[in-house]
C-alpha positions in Angstrom: -63.2 46.7 56.6 -61.6 49.0 58.9 -59.2 47.4 61.4 -60.1 43.9 59.9 -58.2 41.0 60.6 -57.5 38.7 57.8 -54.2 36.7 58.7 -53.3 33.9 56.6 -56.5 34.7 54.3 -56.3 33.8 50.7 -57.6 36.0 48.3 -56.7 34.9 44.9 -57.9 36.9 42.1 -60.2 38.8 44.5 -61.3 42.3 43.4 -61.1 45.1 46.1 -61.2 48.3 43.9 -61.5 51.3 46.2 -61.7 49.1 49.2 -60.9 50.8 52.4 -58.5 48.6 54.5 -57.1 51.2 57.1 -55.2 49.6 59.7 -56.2 46.3 58.5 -54.0 43.2 59.7 -53.2 40.9 56.6 -50.1 38.9 58.1 -49.1 36.2 55.9 -52.2 36.8 53.7 -52.2 35.5 50.2 -53.5 38.2 47.4 -52.3 36.5 44.3 -53.7 38.3 41.0 -55.7 40.4 43.7 -56.9 43.7 42.1 -56.6 46.4 44.7 -56.8 49.6 42.4 -57.1 52.9 44.4 -57.6 50.8 47.6 -56.8 52.5 50.8 -54.3 50.4 53.0 -53.0 53.1 55.1 -51.3 51.8 58.2 -52.1 48.4 57.3 -50.1 45.5 58.3 -49.1 43.1 55.5 -46.0 41.4 57.1 -45.0 38.4 55.2 -47.9 38.8 52.8 -47.8 37.4 49.4 -48.8 39.7 46.8 -47.9 38.1 43.5 -49.0 39.6 40.5 -51.4 41.8 42.3 -52.5 45.0 40.7 -52.0 48.1 43.2 -52.3 51.0 40.9 -53.0 54.2 42.8 -53.1 52.5 46.0 -52.7 54.5 49.1 -50.3 52.5 51.5 -48.9 55.5 53.6 -47.4 53.9 56.7 -48.1 50.5 55.6 -46.1 47.6 57.2 -44.7 45.3 54.5 -41.9 43.8 56.4 -40.8 40.5 54.6 -43.8 41.0 52.0 -43.2 39.3 48.6 -44.6 41.6 45.8 -43.3 39.7 42.6 -44.6 41.0 39.5 -46.9 43.4 41.5 -47.8 46.4 39.8 -47.7 49.5 42.0 -47.8 52.3 39.5 -48.6 55.5 41.1 -48.9 53.9 44.4 -48.5 55.8 47.6 -45.8 54.5 49.8 -44.8 57.2 52.1 -43.1 56.3 55.4 -44.0 52.6 54.2 -42.0 49.8 55.9 -40.7 47.4 53.4 -37.8 46.0 55.4 -36.3 42.6 53.8 -39.6 42.9 51.4 -39.1 41.1 47.9 -40.0 43.0 45.1 -38.9 41.0 42.1 -39.9 42.3 38.8 -42.4 44.7 40.4 -43.5 47.9 38.6 -43.3 51.1 40.5 -43.4 53.7 37.9 -44.3 57.0 39.3 -44.8 55.5 43.0 -44.3 57.8 45.9 -41.8 56.2 48.3 -40.5 59.3 50.4 -39.2 58.3 53.7 -40.0 54.8 53.0 -37.8 52.0 54.8 -36.3 49.6 52.4 -33.4 48.3 54.6 -32.5 44.8 53.2 -35.1 44.9 50.6 -34.6 42.9 47.4 -35.6 44.8 44.1 -34.5 42.7 41.5 -35.4 43.7 37.9 -38.0 46.0 39.4 -39.0 49.2 37.5 -38.8 52.5 39.4 -39.0 54.8 36.6 -40.0 58.5 37.8 -40.3 57.1 41.3 -40.0 59.4 44.1 -37.5 58.2 46.7 -36.6 61.5 48.5 -35.1 60.6 52.1 -35.8 56.8 51.7 -33.6 54.5 53.4 -32.3 51.5 51.2 -29.2 50.5 53.6 -28.0 47.0 52.5 -30.7 46.9 49.8 -30.4 44.7 46.8 -31.0 46.6 43.4 -30.1 44.1 40.8 -31.0 45.0 37.3 -33.3 47.6 38.8 -34.5 50.4 36.2 -34.5 53.7 38.2 -34.7 56.0 35.0 -35.8 59.6 36.0 -35.9 58.4 39.7 -35.7 61.0 42.5 -33.2 60.0 45.1 -32.7 63.2 46.8 -31.2 62.6 50.3 -31.8 58.9 50.1 -29.4 56.7 52.2 -27.8 53.8 50.2 -25.2 52.7 52.5 -24.0 49.2 51.8 -26.5 48.9 49.2 -25.7 46.8 46.1 -26.8 48.2 42.6 -25.5 45.5 40.5 -26.4 46.3 36.7 -28.9 48.9 37.7 -29.7 51.5 35.2 -29.7 55.2 36.6 -30.2 57.1 33.7 -31.2 60.7 34.3 -31.6 59.8 38.0 -31.5 62.7 40.7 -28.9 61.7 43.4 -28.5 65.2 44.9 -27.1 64.9 48.6 -27.7 60.9 48.3 -25.6 59.0 50.6 -23.8 56.4 48.8 -21.1 55.2 51.5 -19.9 51.7 50.8 -22.3 51.3 48.1 -21.4 48.6 45.4 -22.1 49.9 41.9 -21.0 46.9 39.8 -21.8 47.3 36.3 -24.2 50.0 36.9 -25.2 52.4 34.3 -25.2 56.2 35.7 -25.6 57.8 32.4 -26.8 61.6 32.8 -27.2 60.9 36.4 -26.2 63.9 38.4 -27.3 66.3 41.2 -28.1 69.1 38.9 -27.6 69.2 35.1 -24.4 71.3 34.4 -25.1 74.5 32.3 -22.8 74.9 29.6 -21.1 78.3 30.0 -19.5 79.7 27.0 -16.2 81.7 27.2 -16.5 85.2 25.9 -14.9 85.6 22.3 -12.1 88.0 21.9 -13.2 91.4 20.1 -11.1 92.5 17.2 -8.7 95.4 18.1 -9.1 98.5 15.6 -6.4 100.5 17.4 -3.2 101.6 15.6 0.0 99.5 16.3 2.1 100.7 19.3 5.4 102.4 18.7 8.5 100.5 19.3 10.2 101.1 22.6 13.3 102.6 21.2 11.4 105.2 19.3 11.6 108.6 20.3 8.5 110.2 22.1 6.2 112.0 19.5 7.4 109.6 16.6 4.7 108.4 14.3 3.7 104.8 14.7 5.5 102.4 12.2 3.4 101.4 9.2 2.1 98.0 8.8 4.1 95.8 6.4 2.8 95.4 3.0 2.0 92.0 1.5 4.5 90.9 -1.0 2.9 90.8 -4.4 3.3 87.4 -6.5 5.5 87.3 -9.6 2.2 86.4 -11.6 1.0 89.7 -10.6 4.1 91.5 -12.3 3.5 89.8 -15.4 -0.1 90.5 -15.7 0.9 94.4 -15.4 
């Protein structure tokens, strides 16, 4: 089905496992509860498509065009979305665990309650994106662009934000536990070594004089009585 044209097609509960839909045109198509596991949708056009509750596990969507697409409750675990275009897409309650979104364009996308655990978002463009209540635990956001993005109540635990751009980003009630560019290594200060050298002589003492003896500890009255 390469270069197939399925505009406004309705594929409810369709099973398209390992289907090859490269450069297919699925504009405004409805793929509710469709199963597209391991499907190949490279450079496919899915503008304004509705993929509610669709299963796209391990699907290949490299350079796919998903502008204004609706992926509510869609499952995209381990999906390959490198350089995909998801501008103004709606990914409410979508599951994108271990998904590959390197250099993906998610400008003005809405990711409400989306789960992006261990997702790879290196160099992704998330300008003006809304990530309300999104879960980004252990996500990789190196060199990602999050300018004017809204991360309200988002969870970024153990996320990697090295060289990420967060200019004018809104992090209202966001949880950034253990989120850092690189885990800081705890360096312990060297312990002072005990000095076994004899005490120095006073300044007023003549040269060649013996050093002063250390003061003896006073004995308690109970020691005299015992003697």
